[in-house]
C-alpha positions as CSV (number, residue, x, y, z in Angstrom):
1,M,-145.6,323.7,167.2
2,S,-146.5,323.5,170.8
3,D,-149.0,321.1,172.4
4,E,-151.6,323.9,172.7
5,T,-154.7,323.9,170.5
6,A,-154.3,326.3,167.7
7,P,-157.0,327.6,165.3
8,L,-156.6,326.5,161.8
9,D,-156.1,330.0,160.4
10,N,-153.1,330.5,162.7
11,I,-151.6,327.2,161.5
12,A,-152.3,327.9,157.9
13,S,-150.8,331.4,158.1
14,A,-147.6,330.0,159.6
15,R,-146.9,327.9,156.5
16,E,-148.6,325.6,154.1
17,I,-148.7,321.9,154.9
18,E,-150.6,318.7,154.0
19,A,-152.0,317.4,157.2
20,L,-153.5,314.0,158.2
21,F,-155.9,313.8,161.2
22,V,-156.6,311.4,164.1
23,Q,-159.6,311.3,166.3
24,T,-159.9,309.1,169.4
25,S,-162.8,308.0,171.5
26,H,-163.7,305.8,174.4
27,T,-166.2,303.7,172.4
28,M,-167.9,303.4,169.0
29,A,-171.2,302.3,167.5
30,Y,-172.2,301.4,164.0
31,Q,-175.8,301.4,162.7
32,D,-177.5,302.1,159.3
33,G,-174.3,303.1,157.5
34,Q,-173.1,305.5,160.1
35,V,-170.3,305.2,162.6
36,S,-170.4,307.2,165.9
37,L,-167.3,307.9,168.0
38,V,-168.7,308.1,171.6
39,G,-166.7,310.0,174.2
40,L,-164.6,311.8,171.6
41,A,-161.5,313.6,172.6
42,P,-162.2,317.4,172.4
43,T,-159.4,317.9,169.8
44,T,-158.4,316.3,166.6
45,L,-154.7,315.6,166.2
46,M,-153.2,316.8,163.0
47,F,-149.7,316.0,161.6
48,S,-147.9,316.4,158.4
49,D,-145.9,313.9,156.4
50,R,-142.2,314.3,155.7
51,P,-140.4,316.6,155.4
52,D,-142.5,319.0,157.5
53,R,-143.2,316.8,160.5
54,I,-145.6,319.4,162.0
55,T,-148.0,318.4,164.7
56,G,-150.9,320.1,166.4
57,H,-154.4,319.9,167.8
58,V,-157.5,321.4,166.2
59,P,-160.7,321.7,168.2
60,T,-162.9,318.9,166.8
61,Q,-165.9,321.3,166.4
62,E,-163.7,323.5,164.2
63,F,-162.7,320.4,162.2
64,V,-166.4,319.6,161.6
65,D,-167.3,323.2,160.8
66,S,-164.5,323.4,158.2
67,W,-165.5,320.2,156.4
68,G,-166.8,322.0,153.3
69,E,-164.5,325.0,153.1
70,G,-162.2,325.5,150.1
71,D,-162.1,324.2,146.6
72,D,-160.3,321.0,147.8
73,S,-162.6,320.3,150.7
74,F,-163.5,317.0,152.2
75,A,-167.1,317.8,151.1
76,N,-165.9,317.9,147.5
77,T,-163.5,315.0,147.8
78,P,-164.5,312.7,150.7
79,P,-161.5,311.4,152.6
80,N,-160.6,307.8,153.1
81,A,-159.9,306.7,156.7
82,V,-159.1,303.7,158.9
83,L,-161.0,303.0,162.1
84,S,-159.0,300.9,164.5
85,I,-161.2,299.5,167.3
86,F,-159.4,297.9,170.2
87,S,-160.5,295.1,172.5
88,D,-158.7,292.5,174.7
89,E,-159.3,289.8,172.1
90,E,-158.5,291.6,168.8
91,V,-158.2,294.8,166.9
92,H,-160.6,295.6,164.0
93,D,-159.2,297.8,161.2
94,I,-161.9,299.0,158.8
95,V,-161.0,301.1,155.7
96,M,-163.8,303.5,154.8
97,V,-164.7,306.7,153.0
98,L,-166.2,309.3,155.4
99,G,-169.2,311.5,154.7
100,E,-169.9,314.9,156.3
101,P,-169.7,314.5,160.1
102,S,-172.1,315.8,162.7
103,M,-171.5,316.4,166.4
104,D,-173.8,315.9,169.3
105,G,-172.1,316.9,172.6
106,G,-169.0,314.8,172.9
107,D,-169.9,312.4,170.1
108,I,-169.2,312.6,166.4
109,T,-171.1,310.6,163.6
110,Y,-170.0,310.0,160.1
111,P,-171.9,308.4,157.3
112,I,-169.5,305.8,155.8
113,E,-168.8,303.6,152.8
114,I,-166.8,300.5,153.9
115,L,-164.0,299.6,151.5
116,D,-162.4,296.8,153.5
117,G,-163.0,295.0,156.8
118,E,-166.0,294.2,158.9
119,I,-167.2,296.8,161.4
120,P,-168.8,295.6,164.6
121,E,-172.0,297.2,165.9
122,K,-170.3,298.3,169.1
123,G,-166.6,298.5,170.1
124,G,-164.3,299.8,172.8
125,P,-161.5,302.4,172.5
126,C,-160.8,303.5,169.0
127,A,-158.8,305.7,166.7
128,L,-159.9,307.2,163.4
129,F,-157.1,307.9,161.0
130,I,-158.3,310.4,158.4
131,D,-156.4,310.8,155.1
132,V,-155.5,314.1,153.5
133,I,-157.6,313.7,150.4
134,G,-160.3,311.5,148.7
135,R,-160.5,307.8,147.8
136,P,-157.3,305.7,147.9
137,M,-155.9,304.0,144.9
138,T,-155.9,300.8,147.0
139,P,-158.1,300.2,150.0
140,V,-155.1,299.7,152.3
141,S,-153.6,303.1,151.6
142,V,-154.3,305.1,154.7
143,A,-151.7,307.8,154.1
144,G,-152.2,307.6,150.3
145,A,-148.5,307.0,149.8
146,H,-148.9,305.7,146.2
147,R,-151.4,308.5,145.3
148,R,-149.4,311.2,147.0
149,G,-146.2,310.4,145.0
150,R,-148.1,310.9,141.7
151,R,-149.9,314.0,143.0
152,R,-146.7,315.6,144.1
153,G,-145.2,315.0,140.7
154,R,-148.1,316.9,139.0
155,R,-148.1,319.7,141.5
156,R,-144.5,320.1,142.4
157,G,-144.0,323.1,144.7
158,R,-147.7,323.6,145.4
159,R,-148.7,322.9,149.0
160,R,-152.1,323.2,150.5
161,T,-152.9,325.0,153.7
162,A,-154.3,323.1,156.7
163,A,-157.6,325.1,156.3
164,A,-157.8,324.1,152.5
165,I,-157.5,320.4,153.3
166,Y,-161.1,320.2,154.4
């Protein structure tokens, strides 16, 4: 796949994949159970696990608009995620479950449930790593490796489209 931004329906029609997502921003803020990524990159990076190794960019607004689409949507099964917040002194990694996002200009806000880690009220550059599906078996499973192995065993040969992941 090229580095160009591609609509989800074009990606999905090319072939079915299980994608993970990454959003980056200049700063972050946390208040009242919600985390905001401020100065968000305009696209959300998506990539697939082995053996596909497909990468691409989805406009972040399209990612947000697709949150509740499909039977296996993020609205039906909220994704787990890790927020990595960088500073000169340390890196904070917070494992969380994401609720439905909202966008305001170049910022995105998620209601969250913290599973592991302590989130600061404010932070510098950060990356949000969003898993392919619901709650992890263990709070440290960003990619859901343990869960995915069991899931693939039950659904051998069945793959989801990028659009159905939401």
